[in-house]
C-alpha positions in Angstrom: -5.4 4.1 -34.8 -6.8 3.0 -38.2 -4.9 -0.2 -38.7 -5.2 -2.2 -35.5 -3.6 -5.6 -35.4 -5.1 -6.5 -32.0 -8.9 -6.7 -31.9 -10.3 -4.0 -29.6 -13.7 -4.9 -28.2 -15.7 -4.5 -25.0 -13.8 -7.5 -23.7 -10.3 -5.9 -24.3 -8.5 -5.8 -20.9 -7.2 -2.2 -21.2 -8.4 -0.4 -24.3 -6.4 2.8 -23.6 -3.0 2.9 -21.9 -0.1 5.4 -22.1 3.1 3.9 -23.1 6.7 4.8 -24.0 8.6 3.6 -27.1 12.3 3.8 -26.6 14.8 3.4 -29.4 18.5 4.0 -29.3 18.0 7.5 -30.6 14.8 8.8 -28.9 11.8 8.2 -26.7 8.2 8.7 -27.6 5.1 8.7 -25.5 2.0 7.3 -27.1 -1.3 5.5 -26.5 -2.0 1.8 -26.9 -4.0 -1.2 -25.9 -3.2 -4.2 -23.7 -5.1 -7.4 -23.8 -4.9 -10.7 -22.0 -6.5 -13.8 -23.5 -6.4 -17.6 -23.9 -6.5 -18.7 -27.6 -8.7 -21.6 -28.6 -5.8 -23.2 -30.4 -3.5 -22.9 -27.3 -5.7 -23.3 -24.2 -2.7 -24.1 -22.0 -1.2 -20.6 -22.6 -2.1 -17.1 -21.5 -1.3 -14.4 -24.1 -0.4 -10.9 -23.2 -0.8 -8.6 -26.2 0.4 -5.0 -26.5 -0.1 -2.7 -29.5 0.9 0.9 -29.5 -0.4 3.8 -31.7 2.4 4.6 -34.0 0.8 7.4 -36.0 3.3 10.0 -34.7 6.4 8.1 -35.8 7.6 6.1 -38.9 10.7 4.8 -37.1 8.8 1.7 -35.9 6.6 -0.3 -38.1 3.0 -0.9 -37.0 3.0 -4.2 -35.0 1.7 -5.9 -32.0 3.8 -7.7 -29.4 2.5 -10.9 -27.8 4.0 -12.8 -24.9 2.8 -16.3 -24.4 2.9 -17.4 -20.7 2.3 -20.6 -19.0 -0.4 -20.4 -16.3 2.4 -20.4 -13.6 4.1 -17.5 -15.4 0.8 -15.6 -15.7 0.2 -16.0 -12.0 3.7 -14.9 -11.2 3.2 -11.8 -13.4 -0.2 -11.1 -11.8 1.3 -11.4 -8.3 4.0 -8.9 -9.2 1.5 -6.5 -10.7 -0.6 -6.7 -7.6 2.4 -6.1 -5.4 3.5 -3.0 -7.3 0.0 -1.7 -7.7 -0.3 -1.9 -3.9 3.0 -0.1 -3.5 2.0 2.6 -6.0 -1.3 3.1 -4.1 0.6 3.4 -0.8 3.1 5.9 -2.3 0.4 7.9 -3.9 -1.5 8.1 -0.6 1.6 9.3 1.2 2.2 12.0 -1.5 -1.4 13.3 -1.2 -1.6 13.5 2.5 
């Protein structure tokens, strides 16, 4: 993507993810980036940033979404991610055996 809003560096949390954009009219699968950070000007917040590659569509303007979380919210999200990752691992193992 030529016009990134989020900075993608060696420190980016996930520099390539597959994502879906869903509008009222259609759905589009595309690549993107996800980053987690703490900004210098808001050290009490964890920022989750998502930017998708919108080259294939002009229905959605280029943008990045950012969710600002308290440390408690970030830990809650991390706990849920861990739980669902464990569940996905278990389900995948059952499918492959």
